[in-house]
DSSP file (Angstrom, degrees, kcal/mol; ACC not computed):
  #  RESIDUE AA STRUCTURE BP1 BP2  ACC     N-H-->O    O-->H-N    N-H-->O    O-->H-N    TCO  KAPPA ALPHA  PHI   PSI    X-CA   Y-CA   Z-CA
    1    1 A P              0   0    0      0, 0.0    20,-0.4     0, 0.0     2,-0.3   0.000 360.0 360.0 360.0 151.9  -19.2   13.1    5.9
    2    2 A F        -     0   0    0     18,-0.2     2,-0.4    16,-0.1    18,-0.2  -0.570 360.0-168.5 -80.6 137.8  -15.8   12.5    4.6
    3    3 A R  E     -A   19   0A   0     16,-2.0    16,-2.3    -2,-0.3     2,-0.0  -0.979  30.7-104.3-126.7 137.1  -13.9   15.7    3.6
    4    4 A L  E     +A   18   0A   0     -2,-0.4    14,-0.3    14,-0.2     3,-0.1  -0.441  37.1 178.9 -60.3 134.3  -10.6   15.8    1.6
    5    5 A Q  E     -     0   0A   0     12,-3.4     2,-0.3     1,-0.4    13,-0.2   0.721  59.2 -17.4 -95.9 -45.0   -7.8   16.6    4.0
    6    6 A A  E     -A   17   0A   0     11,-1.4    11,-2.5     2,-0.0     2,-0.4  -0.981  44.9-145.7-163.3 147.9   -4.8   16.6    1.8
    7    7 A A  E     -A   16   0A   0     -2,-0.3     2,-0.4     9,-0.2     9,-0.2  -0.990  26.0-160.4-117.4 129.8   -3.5   15.5   -1.6
    8    8 A Y  E     -A   15   0A   0      7,-3.6     7,-1.4    -2,-0.4     2,-0.3  -0.901  16.1-179.5-116.4 143.8    0.2   14.5   -1.6
    9    9 A S  E     +A   14   0A   0     -2,-0.4     2,-0.6     5,-0.2     5,-0.2  -0.904  10.9 167.0-134.0 104.6    2.5   14.3   -4.6
   10   10 A I  E >   -A   13   0A   0      3,-2.8     3,-2.6    -2,-0.3     2,-0.1  -0.950  68.8 -53.6-124.1 110.8    6.0   13.2   -3.7
   11   11 A G  T 3  S-     0   0    0     -2,-0.6    55,-0.0     1,-0.3    26,-0.0  -0.426 123.0 -22.6  55.4-124.6    8.2   12.3   -6.7
   12   12 A N  T 3  S+     0   0    0     -2,-0.1     2,-0.5    25,-0.1    -1,-0.3   0.528 117.7 103.2 -93.8  -1.2    5.9    9.7   -8.4
   13   13 A T  E <   +A   10   0A   0     -3,-2.6    -3,-2.8    53,-0.1     2,-0.4  -0.656  46.1 174.1 -80.7 125.7    4.0    8.9   -5.4
   14   14 A E  E     +A    9   0A   0     -2,-0.5    17,-2.5    17,-0.2     2,-0.3  -0.994   7.0 150.4-134.7 133.1    0.5   10.4   -5.1
   15   15 A F  E     -AB   8  30A   0     -7,-1.4    -7,-3.6    -2,-0.4     2,-0.3  -0.981  25.8-144.8-150.4 159.3   -2.2    9.8   -2.5
   16   16 A A  E     -AB   7  29A   0     13,-1.9    13,-2.5    -2,-0.3     2,-0.4  -0.928   7.6-145.2-126.5 152.3   -5.0   11.6   -0.9
   17   17 A T  E     -AB   6  28A   0    -11,-2.5   -12,-3.4    -2,-0.3   -11,-1.4  -0.946  12.9-175.1-115.2 136.2   -6.5   11.6    2.7
   18   18 A F  E     -AB   4  27A   0      9,-2.4     9,-3.0    -2,-0.4     2,-0.4  -0.985   8.7-163.1-130.2 146.3  -10.1   12.1    3.5
   19   19 A Y  E     -AB   3  26A   0    -16,-2.3   -16,-2.0    -2,-0.4     2,-0.6  -0.973  20.3-161.7-135.8 138.1  -11.5   12.3    7.0
   20   20 A D  E >>> - B   0  25A   0      5,-2.5     4,-1.6    -2,-0.4     5,-1.6  -0.909  13.8-167.4-113.0 101.2  -14.8   12.0    8.7
   21   21 A K  T 345S+     0   0    0     -2,-0.6    -1,-0.1   -20,-0.4   -19,-0.1   0.808  83.2  51.6 -64.1 -35.4  -14.3   13.7   12.1
   22   22 A A  T 345S+     0   0    0      1,-0.2    -1,-0.3   -21,-0.2    -2,-0.0   0.854 117.2  39.4 -67.6 -33.4  -17.5   12.4   13.6
   23   23 A A  T <45S-     0   0    0     -3,-0.5    -2,-0.2     2,-0.1    -1,-0.2   0.570 100.5-134.9 -91.6 -13.2  -16.7    8.9   12.7
   24   24 A K  T  <5 +     0   0    0     -4,-1.6    63,-2.0     1,-0.2    64,-1.6   0.901  58.2 143.5  59.3  47.8  -13.0    9.3   13.6
   25   25 A H  E   < -Bc  20  88A   0     -5,-1.6    -5,-2.5    61,-0.2     2,-0.4  -0.974  34.7-164.4-126.5 121.0  -12.4    7.4   10.1
   26   26 A L  E     -Bc  19  89A   0     62,-2.7    64,-2.4    -2,-0.4     2,-0.4  -0.886   3.3-158.8-101.3 133.8   -9.5    8.3    7.8
   27   27 A I  E     -Bc  18  90A   0     -9,-3.0    -9,-2.4    -2,-0.4     2,-0.5  -0.940   2.9-165.8-108.2 137.9   -9.4    7.1    4.2
   28   28 A I  E     -Bc  17  91A   0     62,-2.6    64,-2.8    -2,-0.4     2,-0.5  -0.989   6.0-168.2-125.5 124.0   -6.1    6.9    2.3
   29   29 A A  E     -Bc  16  92A   0    -13,-2.5   -13,-1.9    -2,-0.5     2,-0.3  -0.935   5.9-154.9-116.2 114.3   -6.4    6.5   -1.5
   30   30 A F  E     -Bc  15  93A   0     62,-2.9    64,-0.7    -2,-0.5   -15,-0.2  -0.680  16.3-129.6 -81.9 135.9   -3.3    5.7   -3.6
   31   31 A R        -     0   0    0    -17,-2.5   -17,-0.2    -2,-0.3    69,-0.1  -0.569  22.5-135.4 -80.6 147.0   -3.2    6.6   -7.3
   32   32 A G        -     0   0    0     -2,-0.2    63,-0.2     1,-0.2    -1,-0.1  -0.180  50.6 -42.0 -89.5-167.8   -2.3    4.0   -9.7
   33   33 A T        +     0   0    0     61,-0.2    -1,-0.2     1,-0.2     3,-0.1  -0.322  65.1 154.0 -64.2 130.7    0.1    4.1  -12.7
   34   34 A A        +     0   0    0      1,-0.2     2,-0.3    -3,-0.1    -1,-0.2   0.539  53.2  18.8-133.1 -14.2   -0.5    7.4  -14.5
   35   35 A D  S  > S-     0   0    0      1,-0.1     4,-2.4   -23,-0.1     3,-0.5  -0.915  85.2 -83.2-155.4 175.1    2.7    8.4  -16.3
   36   36 A A  H  > S+     0   0    0     -2,-0.3     4,-2.0     1,-0.2     5,-0.2   0.892 122.0  56.1 -53.8 -43.1    6.1    7.2  -17.8
   37   37 A G  H  > S+     0   0    0      1,-0.2     4,-1.8     2,-0.2    -1,-0.2   0.887 108.9  46.5 -59.8 -41.0    7.8    7.6  -14.3
   38   38 A D  H  > S+     0   0    0     -3,-0.5     4,-3.0     1,-0.2    -1,-0.2   0.910 108.4  54.6 -68.8 -39.5    5.4    5.2  -12.8
   39   39 A A  H  X S+     0   0    0     -4,-2.4     4,-1.2     1,-0.2    -2,-0.2   0.835 107.0  53.0 -59.5 -33.3    5.8    2.8  -15.7
   40   40 A V  H  < S+     0   0    0     -4,-2.0    -1,-0.2    -5,-0.2    -2,-0.2   0.922 111.1  43.6 -65.3 -43.5    9.5    2.8  -15.0
   41   41 A D  H >< S+     0   0    0     -4,-1.8     3,-1.5     1,-0.2    21,-0.3   0.877 109.6  58.8 -76.1 -30.3    9.0    1.9  -11.3
   42   42 A D  H 3< S+     0   0    0     -4,-3.0    -1,-0.2     1,-0.2    -2,-0.2   0.837 105.3  52.1 -59.2 -27.3    6.3   -0.7  -12.4
   43   43 A A  T 3< S+     0   0    0     -4,-1.2     2,-1.5    -5,-0.2    -1,-0.2   0.463  79.5  98.9 -92.6   2.2    9.1   -2.4  -14.5
   44   44 A K    <   +     0   0    0     -3,-1.5    18,-2.0    -4,-0.2    19,-0.3  -0.654  47.3 164.2 -83.3  79.4   11.5   -2.6  -11.6
   45   45 A F        +     0   0    0     -2,-1.5    -1,-0.2    16,-0.2    -2,-0.0   0.653  25.2 121.1 -74.7 -20.2   10.7   -6.3  -10.9
   46   46 A N        -     0   0    0     14,-0.2    15,-2.6    -3,-0.2     2,-0.5  -0.158  64.7-125.3 -52.9 135.0   13.7   -7.1   -8.7
   47   47 A A  E     +F   60   0B   0     13,-0.2    13,-0.2   116,-0.1    -1,-0.1  -0.716  41.5 172.2 -77.2 123.3   12.9   -8.4   -5.2
   48   48 A V  E     -F   59   0B   0     11,-2.7    11,-2.9    -2,-0.5    16,-0.0  -0.940  40.8 -80.5-134.1 150.4   14.8   -6.2   -2.8
   49   49 A P  E     -F   58   0B   0      0, 0.0     2,-2.0     0, 0.0     9,-0.2  -0.312  42.4-121.5 -47.5 131.2   14.9   -5.7    1.1
   50   50 A W  E >>  +F   54   0B   0      7,-2.6     4,-1.6     4,-0.7     3,-1.5  -0.535  40.3 175.4 -71.5  71.3   12.0   -3.7    2.3
   51   51 A K  T 34  +     0   0    0     -2,-2.0    -1,-0.2     1,-0.3     5,-0.1   0.823  68.7  62.1 -55.8 -35.5   14.3   -1.0    3.9
   52   52 A A  T 34 S-     0   0    0     -3,-0.2    -1,-0.3     2,-0.1    -2,-0.1   0.786 129.4  -2.7 -62.8 -28.5   11.5    1.4    4.9
   53   53 A V  T <4 S+     0   0    0     -3,-1.5    -2,-0.2     4,-0.1    -1,-0.1   0.676 135.3   5.5-132.0 -50.3    9.9   -1.2    7.2
   54   54 A D  E ><  -F   50   0B   0     -4,-1.6     3,-3.2     3,-0.1    -4,-0.7  -0.649  47.7-166.8-152.3  88.7   11.4   -4.6    7.4
   55   55 A P  E 3  S+     0   0B   0      0, 0.0    -4,-0.2     0, 0.0    -1,-0.1   0.661  87.6  69.0 -57.9 -14.0   14.7   -5.5    5.5
   56   56 A S  E 3  S+     0   0B   0     -6,-0.2     2,-0.3    -7,-0.1    -5,-0.1   0.752  90.1  76.8 -71.7 -22.8   14.1   -9.3    6.1
   57   57 A L  E <  S-     0   0B   0     -3,-3.2    -7,-2.6    -7,-0.2     2,-0.5  -0.739  75.5-143.4 -94.9 138.6   11.2   -9.1    3.6
   58   58 A L  E     +F   49   0B   0     -2,-0.3    71,-2.4    -9,-0.2     2,-0.3  -0.873  26.3 170.4-104.2 130.3   11.8   -8.9    0.0
   59   59 A V  E     -FG  48 128B   0    -11,-2.9   -11,-2.7    -2,-0.5     2,-0.4  -0.785  44.9 -69.6-128.2 173.8    9.5   -6.7   -2.2
   60   60 A H  E  >  -F   47   0B   0     67,-2.9     4,-2.3    -2,-0.3     5,-0.2  -0.533  44.0-137.2 -65.9 120.7    9.2   -5.4   -5.7
   61   61 A E  H  > S+     0   0    0    -15,-2.6     4,-2.4    -2,-0.4     5,-0.2   0.903  98.8  48.3 -51.0 -54.7   11.9   -2.8   -6.1
   62   62 A G  H  > S+     0   0    0    -18,-2.0     4,-2.3   -21,-0.3    -1,-0.2   0.926 112.2  47.8 -55.3 -50.3    9.7   -0.1   -7.9
   63   63 A F  H  > S+     0   0    0    -19,-0.3     4,-2.8   -22,-0.2    -1,-0.2   0.899 111.6  51.1 -62.8 -40.5    6.9   -0.4   -5.4
   64   64 A S  H  X S+     0   0    0     -4,-2.3     4,-1.9     2,-0.2    -1,-0.2   0.813 108.6  51.6 -65.0 -33.1    9.3   -0.1   -2.5
   65   65 A D  H  X S+     0   0    0     -4,-2.4     4,-1.7    -5,-0.2    -2,-0.2   0.960 112.1  45.4 -69.1 -49.6   10.9    3.0   -4.0
   66   66 A Q  H  X S+     0   0    0     -4,-2.3     4,-1.7    -5,-0.2     3,-0.2   0.943 115.4  47.5 -59.3 -48.8    7.6    4.7   -4.4
   67   67 A Y  H  X S+     0   0    0     -4,-2.8     4,-1.5     1,-0.2     3,-0.3   0.913 109.1  52.6 -54.5 -45.1    6.4    3.7   -1.0
   68   68 A A  H  < S+     0   0    0     -4,-1.9    -1,-0.2     1,-0.2    -2,-0.2   0.820 106.6  54.8 -66.7 -34.1    9.5    4.8    0.7
   69   69 A A  H  < S+     0   0    0     -4,-1.7     4,-0.3    -3,-0.2    -1,-0.2   0.878 118.3  34.0 -66.0 -43.5    9.2    8.3   -1.1
   70   70 A G  H  X S+     0   0    0     -4,-1.7     4,-1.7    -3,-0.3    -2,-0.2   0.566  94.3  91.6 -93.8 -11.0    5.7    8.8    0.3
   71   71 A R  H  X S+     0   0    0     -4,-1.5     4,-3.0     1,-0.2     5,-0.3   0.881  81.8  52.5 -57.6 -51.4    6.1    7.1    3.6
   72   72 A P  H  > S+     0   0    0      0, 0.0     4,-2.4     0, 0.0    -1,-0.2   0.917 113.1  44.1 -58.8 -44.8    7.2   10.1    5.7
   73   73 A A  H  > S+     0   0    0     -4,-0.3     4,-1.8     2,-0.2    -2,-0.2   0.831 114.5  51.1 -69.2 -32.4    4.3   12.3    4.7
   74   74 A L  H  X S+     0   0    0     -4,-1.7     4,-2.6     2,-0.2    -1,-0.2   0.947 111.4  47.1 -59.0 -54.5    1.9    9.2    5.2
   75   75 A M  H  X S+     0   0    0     -4,-3.0     4,-3.1     1,-0.2    -2,-0.2   0.884 111.5  50.4 -60.5 -44.4    3.2    8.6    8.6
   76   76 A E  H  X S+     0   0    0     -4,-2.4     4,-2.3    -5,-0.3    -1,-0.2   0.906 111.4  48.6 -62.7 -43.4    3.0   12.3    9.6
   77   77 A A  H  X S+     0   0    0     -4,-1.8     4,-2.1     2,-0.2    -2,-0.2   0.946 112.1  49.8 -59.0 -51.1   -0.7   12.5    8.3
   78   78 A L  H  X S+     0   0    0     -4,-2.6     4,-3.0     1,-0.2     5,-0.3   0.931 111.2  48.1 -54.1 -50.1   -1.5    9.3   10.3
   79   79 A K  H  X S+     0   0    0     -4,-3.1     4,-3.2     1,-0.2     5,-0.2   0.959 108.5  52.9 -53.3 -50.4    0.0   10.6   13.4
   80   80 A A  H  X S+     0   0    0     -4,-2.3     4,-0.6     1,-0.2    -1,-0.2   0.879 113.2  45.0 -56.7 -41.4   -1.7   13.9   13.2
   81   81 A H  H ><>S+     0   0    0     -4,-2.1     5,-2.7     2,-0.2     3,-0.9   0.913 112.5  50.8 -70.8 -43.5   -5.2   12.1   12.8
   82   82 A V  H ><5S+     0   0    0     -4,-3.0     3,-1.7     1,-0.2    -2,-0.2   0.909 103.3  59.6 -60.4 -38.2   -4.4    9.6   15.6
   83   83 A D  H 3<5S+     0   0    0     -4,-3.2    -1,-0.2    -5,-0.3    -2,-0.2   0.750 107.9  46.2 -63.7 -21.1   -3.5   12.5   17.9
   84   84 A V  T <<5S-     0   0    0     -3,-0.9    -1,-0.3    -4,-0.6    -2,-0.2   0.157 134.0 -82.8-107.8  21.3   -7.0   13.9   17.5
   85   85 A G  T < 5 +     0   0    0     -3,-1.7    -3,-0.2     1,-0.3     2,-0.2   0.486  67.8 160.3 102.5   5.4   -8.8   10.6   18.0
   86   86 A C      < +     0   0    0     -5,-2.7    -1,-0.3     1,-0.1   -61,-0.2  -0.417   2.9 165.1 -59.4 125.3   -8.8    8.8   14.7
   87   87 A N        +     0   0    0    -63,-2.0    29,-2.7    -2,-0.2     2,-0.4   0.472  54.9  57.4-120.8  -5.3   -9.4    5.1   15.3
   88   88 A K  E     -cd  25 116A   0    -64,-1.6   -62,-2.7    27,-0.2     2,-0.4  -0.995  53.6-178.5-131.4 133.7  -10.2    3.7   11.9
   89   89 A V  E     -cd  26 117A   0     27,-2.7    29,-2.2    -2,-0.4     2,-0.4  -0.996   4.8-170.8-132.7 127.1   -8.2    3.8    8.7
   90   90 A S  E     -cd  27 118A   0    -64,-2.4   -62,-2.6    -2,-0.4     2,-0.4  -0.954   8.9-165.3-113.2 139.5   -9.2    2.4    5.3
   91   91 A I  E     +cd  28 119A   0     27,-2.1    29,-2.7    -2,-0.4     2,-0.3  -0.968  12.2 169.6-127.2 135.0   -6.7    2.3    2.6
   92   92 A T  E     +cd  29 120A   0    -64,-2.8   -62,-2.9    -2,-0.4     2,-0.3  -0.944   4.4 153.6-140.7 158.7   -7.4    1.7   -1.1
   93   93 A G  E     -cd  30 121A   0     27,-1.3    29,-2.1    -2,-0.3     2,-0.4  -0.927  30.7-123.4-178.4 162.9   -5.8    1.9   -4.5
   94   94 A H  E >  S- d   0 122A   0    -64,-0.7     3,-2.2    -2,-0.3     2,-0.3  -0.970  71.6 -36.3-119.3 127.5   -5.8    0.5   -8.0
   95   95 A S  T >> S+     0   0    0     27,-2.3     4,-2.1    -2,-0.4     3,-0.6  -0.411 143.5  11.7  68.0-117.8   -2.9   -1.2   -9.9
   96   96 A L  H 3> S+     0   0    0     -2,-0.3     4,-2.2     1,-0.2    -1,-0.3   0.866 132.9  56.1 -58.8 -31.3    0.3    0.6   -8.6
   97   97 A G  H <> S+     0   0    0     -3,-2.2     4,-1.7     1,-0.2    -1,-0.2   0.805 106.0  50.4 -72.4 -29.4   -2.0    2.2   -5.9
   98   98 A A  H <> S+     0   0    0     -3,-0.6     4,-2.3    24,-0.3    -1,-0.2   0.871 109.2  51.2 -72.3 -38.6   -3.1   -1.4   -4.8
   99   99 A A  H  X S+     0   0    0     -4,-2.1     4,-2.0     1,-0.2    -2,-0.2   0.925 110.7  47.1 -62.6 -43.7    0.5   -2.4   -4.6
  100  100 A L  H  X S+     0   0    0     -4,-2.2     4,-2.4     1,-0.2    -1,-0.2   0.889 110.3  54.3 -66.9 -36.4    1.2    0.7   -2.5
  101  101 A T  H  X S+     0   0    0     -4,-1.7     4,-2.4     2,-0.2    -2,-0.2   0.913 104.7  54.5 -58.5 -43.6   -1.9   -0.1   -0.3
  102  102 A T  H  X S+     0   0    0     -4,-2.3     4,-1.2     1,-0.2    -1,-0.2   0.893 111.2  44.1 -57.0 -44.2   -0.5   -3.6    0.3
  103  103 A L  H  X S+     0   0    0     -4,-2.0     4,-1.7     1,-0.2    -1,-0.2   0.915 112.4  53.5 -63.9 -44.9    2.7   -2.1    1.6
  104  104 A A  H  X S+     0   0    0     -4,-2.4     4,-3.7     1,-0.2     5,-0.4   0.842 102.3  57.3 -65.0 -39.8    0.9    0.5    3.7
  105  105 A V  H  X S+     0   0    0     -4,-2.4     4,-2.2     1,-0.2    -1,-0.2   0.955 109.2  44.2 -63.6 -48.8   -1.3   -2.0    5.5
  106  106 A V  H  X S+     0   0    0     -4,-1.2     4,-1.1     1,-0.2    -1,-0.2   0.858 119.0  44.6 -57.6 -40.4    1.7   -3.9    6.8
  107  107 A D  H  X S+     0   0    0     -4,-1.7     4,-2.7     2,-0.2     3,-0.3   0.922 114.1  47.1 -74.6 -46.3    3.5   -0.7    7.8
  108  108 A I  H  X S+     0   0    0     -4,-3.7     4,-3.0     1,-0.2     7,-0.2   0.887 111.3  51.1 -66.2 -38.6    0.5    1.1    9.3
  109  109 A C  H  < S+     0   0    0     -4,-2.2    -1,-0.2    -5,-0.4    -2,-0.2   0.809 113.9  45.3 -68.6 -29.5   -0.5   -1.9   11.4
  110  110 A K  H  < S+     0   0    0     -4,-1.1    -2,-0.2    -3,-0.3    -1,-0.2   0.863 119.2  39.5 -78.0 -42.7    3.0   -2.2   12.7
  111  111 A E  H  < S+     0   0    0     -4,-2.7    -2,-0.2     1,-0.3    -3,-0.2   0.804 130.7  28.9 -82.4 -27.4    3.5    1.5   13.5
  112  112 A F    ><  +     0   0    0     -4,-3.0     3,-2.0    -5,-0.2    -1,-0.3  -0.594  69.2 167.8-125.8  70.6   -0.1    2.0   14.8
  113  113 A P  T 3  S+     0   0    0      0, 0.0    -1,-0.1     0, 0.0     4,-0.1   0.662  73.1  57.7 -69.0 -13.4   -1.2   -1.3   16.2
  114  114 A K  T 3  S+     0   0    0      2,-0.1     2,-0.1     0, 0.0    -5,-0.1   0.516  83.9 107.3 -90.6  -3.0   -4.2   -0.1   18.0
  115  115 A L  S <  S-     0   0    0     -3,-2.0     2,-0.9    -7,-0.2   -27,-0.2  -0.412  73.5-128.2 -65.8 141.8   -5.7    1.3   14.8
  116  116 A N  E     -d   88   0A   0    -29,-2.7   -27,-2.7    -2,-0.1     2,-0.4  -0.889  40.5-173.4 -92.4 110.4   -8.6   -0.5   13.2
  117  117 A V  E     +d   89   0A   0     -2,-0.9    27,-0.3   -29,-0.2     2,-0.3  -0.890  13.7 172.7-110.1 128.7   -7.2   -0.9    9.7
  118  118 A D  E     -d   90   0A   0    -29,-2.2   -27,-2.1    -2,-0.4     2,-0.4  -0.902  10.4-159.3-124.8 163.4   -9.0   -2.2    6.5
  119  119 A A  E     -de  91 145A   0     25,-2.0    27,-2.2    -2,-0.3     2,-0.4  -0.997  12.8-170.8-148.3 145.5   -8.0   -2.3    2.9
  120  120 A T  E     -de  92 146A   0    -29,-2.7   -27,-1.3    -2,-0.4     2,-0.4  -0.983  14.8-174.4-134.9 125.1   -9.5   -2.6   -0.6
  121  121 A T  E     -de  93 147A   0     25,-2.5    27,-2.9    -2,-0.4     2,-0.4  -0.880   9.6-160.2-116.7 151.0   -7.3   -3.2   -3.6
  122  122 A F  E    S-de  94 148A   0    -29,-2.1   -27,-2.3    -2,-0.4   -24,-0.3  -0.969  75.9 -10.3-130.7 120.4   -8.3   -3.3   -7.3
  123  123 A G  S    S-     0   0    0     25,-2.9   -25,-0.2    -2,-0.4    26,-0.2   0.929  82.5-175.7  68.1  46.2   -6.0   -5.0   -9.9
  124  124 A S        -     0   0    0     24,-0.5    -1,-0.2   -26,-0.1   -28,-0.1  -0.602  13.0-145.7 -82.9 133.9   -3.1   -5.4   -7.5
  125  125 A P        -     0   0    0      0, 0.0    31,-0.1     0, 0.0     2,-0.1  -0.321  43.5 -69.2 -79.6 173.9    0.2   -6.8   -9.0
  126  126 A K        -     0   0    0     30,-0.2     3,-0.1     1,-0.1   -27,-0.1  -0.420  49.6-175.3 -65.2 136.7    2.4   -9.1   -7.1
  127  127 A V        -     0   0    0     41,-1.0   -67,-2.9     1,-0.2     2,-0.3   0.789  54.2 -10.2-108.1 -39.7    4.2   -7.0   -4.3
  128  128 A G  B    S-G   59   0B   0     40,-0.8   -69,-0.2   -69,-0.3    -1,-0.2  -0.852  73.2 -76.5-150.8-178.9    6.7   -9.4   -2.6
  129  129 A T    >>  -     0   0    0    -71,-2.4     4,-2.2    -2,-0.3     3,-0.7  -0.188  61.4 -83.3 -79.9-176.3    8.0  -12.9   -2.2
  130  130 A K  H 3> S+     0   0    0     34,-0.3     4,-2.5     1,-0.2     5,-0.2   0.869 128.4  55.5 -59.6 -39.5    6.4  -15.6   -0.1
  131  131 A P  H 3> S+     0   0    0      0, 0.0     4,-2.0     0, 0.0    -1,-0.2   0.835 109.9  48.0 -63.6 -27.3    7.8  -14.5    3.3
  132  132 A F  H <> S+     0   0    0     -3,-0.7     4,-3.0   -74,-0.3    -2,-0.2   0.915 111.2  50.4 -70.2 -39.5    6.2  -11.0    2.6
  133  133 A V  H  X S+     0   0    0     -4,-2.2     4,-2.5     1,-0.2     5,-0.2   0.916 111.5  47.9 -63.9 -38.9    2.9  -12.6    1.7
  134  134 A D  H  X S+     0   0    0     -4,-2.5     4,-2.1     2,-0.2     5,-0.2   0.933 113.3  48.2 -66.2 -46.1    3.1  -14.6    4.9
  135  135 A A  H  X S+     0   0    0     -4,-2.0     4,-2.5     1,-0.2    -2,-0.2   0.926 112.2  49.5 -57.3 -46.0    3.9  -11.4    6.8
  136  136 A Y  H  X S+     0   0    0     -4,-3.0     4,-2.4     1,-0.2    -2,-0.2   0.904 112.0  47.6 -65.2 -42.5    1.0   -9.6    5.1
  137  137 A L  H  < S+     0   0    0     -4,-2.5     4,-0.4     1,-0.2    -1,-0.2   0.818 111.0  50.0 -71.0 -29.3   -1.5  -12.4    5.9
  138  138 A A  H >< S+     0   0    0     -4,-2.1     3,-0.7    -5,-0.2    -1,-0.2   0.898 111.6  50.4 -65.9 -43.8   -0.4  -12.5    9.5
  139  139 A T  H 3< S+     0   0    0     -4,-2.5    -2,-0.2     1,-0.2    -3,-0.2   0.931 113.6  43.2 -62.4 -46.9   -0.8   -8.7    9.6
  140  140 A I  T >< S+     0   0    0     -4,-2.4     3,-2.9    -5,-0.2    -1,-0.2   0.457  80.2 131.5 -86.0   2.4   -4.4   -8.7    8.2
  141  141 A A  T <  S+     0   0    0     -3,-0.7     3,-0.1    -4,-0.4    -3,-0.1  -0.359  84.3   8.0 -51.0 120.7   -5.6  -11.7   10.2
  142  142 A G  T 3  S+     0   0    0      1,-0.3     2,-0.3    -2,-0.1    -1,-0.3   0.413 110.1 112.3  85.5  -3.9   -8.9  -10.7   11.7
  143  143 A K  S <  S-     0   0    0     -3,-2.9     2,-0.6   -27,-0.0    -1,-0.3  -0.709  75.6-106.0-102.8 154.7   -9.0   -7.4    9.6
  144  144 A Q        +     0   0    0    -27,-0.3   -25,-2.0    -2,-0.3     2,-0.4  -0.718  49.5 163.4 -80.2 115.5  -11.4   -6.6    6.8
  145  145 A T  E     -e  119   0A   0     -2,-0.6     2,-0.4   -27,-0.2   -25,-0.2  -0.979  18.0-170.4-134.5 149.2   -9.7   -6.8    3.5
  146  146 A T  E     -e  120   0A   0    -27,-2.2   -25,-2.5    -2,-0.4     2,-0.5  -0.982   2.3-168.2-142.9 128.4  -11.0   -7.0   -0.1
  147  147 A R  E     -e  121   0A   0     -2,-0.4     2,-0.5   -27,-0.2   -25,-0.2  -0.956   3.9-164.2-122.8 118.5   -9.1   -7.7   -3.2
  148  148 A V  E     +e  122   0A   0    -27,-2.9   -25,-2.9    -2,-0.5   -24,-0.5  -0.856  23.3 165.9 -99.6 120.8  -10.7   -7.2   -6.5
  149  149 A A        -     0   0    0     -2,-0.5     2,-0.3   -27,-0.2    -2,-0.0  -0.997  40.9-122.8-143.9 144.7   -8.8   -9.0   -9.4
  150  150 A N        -     0   0    0     -2,-0.3    -2,-0.0     1,-0.1   -28,-0.0  -0.645  30.1-138.1 -72.0 133.6   -9.1  -10.0  -13.0
  151  151 A L  S    S+     0   0    0     -2,-0.3    -1,-0.1     1,-0.2     0, 0.0   0.627  91.0  29.9 -75.7  -4.8   -8.5  -13.7  -13.1
  152  152 A D        +     0   0    0      5,-0.0     2,-0.9     3,-0.0    -1,-0.2  -0.009  69.8 147.4-144.6  44.0   -6.4  -13.7  -16.1
  153  153 A P    >>  -     0   0    0      0, 0.0     3,-2.3     0, 0.0     4,-0.5  -0.673  34.9-153.5 -83.0 115.2   -4.4  -10.6  -16.7
  154  154 A D  H >> S+     0   0    0     -2,-0.9     4,-1.6     1,-0.3     3,-0.9   0.753  92.9  64.1 -59.3 -22.3   -1.1  -11.3  -18.3
  155  155 A C  H 34 S+     0   0    0      1,-0.2    -1,-0.3     2,-0.2     5,-0.3   0.716 101.2  53.6 -75.4 -15.5    0.6   -8.2  -16.8
  156  156 A L  H <4 S+     0   0    0     -3,-2.3    -1,-0.2   -31,-0.1   -30,-0.2   0.575 112.6  45.8 -92.2 -10.6    0.0   -9.9  -13.3
  157  157 A K  H <X S+     0   0    0     -3,-0.9     4,-1.3    -4,-0.5     5,-0.2   0.888  96.8  75.0 -96.8 -50.1    1.8  -13.1  -14.5
  158  158 A K  T  < S-     0   0    0     -4,-1.6    -1,-0.3     2,-0.2     0, 0.0  -0.920 103.3  -8.5-127.9 147.5    5.0  -12.3  -16.3
  159  159 A P  T >> S+     0   0    0      0, 0.0     3,-1.0     0, 0.0     4,-1.0  -0.965 125.7  61.3 -85.9   2.2    7.7  -11.3  -15.6
  160  160 A Q  H >>>S+     0   0    0     -5,-0.3     4,-3.5     1,-0.3     3,-0.8   0.838  99.5  57.7 -55.8 -37.5    6.9  -10.7  -12.0
  161  161 A A  H 3X5S+     0   0    0     -4,-1.3     4,-1.0     1,-0.3    -1,-0.3   0.821 101.6  56.2 -61.9 -33.8    6.0  -14.3  -11.3
  162  162 A Q  H <45S+     0   0    0     -3,-1.0    -1,-0.3    -5,-0.2    -2,-0.2   0.764 120.8  28.3 -72.9 -23.1    9.4  -15.4  -12.4
  163  163 A I  H <<5S+     0   0    0     -4,-1.0    -2,-0.2    -3,-0.8    -3,-0.1   0.824 130.5  33.5 -97.5 -43.1   11.1  -13.1   -9.8
  164  164 A L  H  <5S-     0   0    0     -4,-3.5   -34,-0.3    -5,-0.2    -3,-0.2   0.688 111.1-113.4 -92.9 -15.8    8.7  -12.8   -7.0
  165  165 A G    ><< -     0   0    0     -4,-1.0     3,-0.7    -5,-0.6    -1,-0.2  -0.104  25.3 -85.8 102.5 155.8    7.2  -16.3   -7.3
  166  166 A N  T 3  S+     0   0    0      1,-0.2    -1,-0.1     2,-0.1    -5,-0.1   0.683 124.1  50.4 -68.0 -21.9    3.9  -17.6   -8.1
  167  167 A D  T 3         0   0    0      1,-0.2    -1,-0.2    -3,-0.1    -2,-0.1   0.507 360.0 360.0 -97.2  -4.7    2.5  -17.2   -4.7
  168  168 A A    <         0   0    0     -3,-0.7   -41,-1.0    -7,-0.1   -40,-0.8   0.480 360.0 360.0 -68.7 360.0    3.5  -13.6   -4.0
């Protein structure tokens, strides 16, 4: 059975880890928008180099800032679990948490290429420009991913589409 391993709160970034020791399976769950600080980050629509992982890729500034804040703790938790035999990681989140999940998938697959990684997002906003989308799709090729989305949410269309592009 999965047991809560830790809950992290770093700046505005919050996530929890759950581990099933017998299955060697870690779940990472990112929290969605919850307060004014998150709303400020959500509104940072500029496409900026993703300094934490690959500066050649442009991503949503607010999501990049939140991911960068939590990344050291995330990588430390992952390494600790991999060191004791973890071989499967499932990542999930809603809204802002879905955006952080999308960034985490690319990062974790790059840092831990032997891990079996899957992801489920709910209501994810646009995360990056077309080159980021291409990198994401290349990363998840052959992996289990599920994206649950409302087909007509105005908040996913404007103004992000004007800055990040319609295919992001």
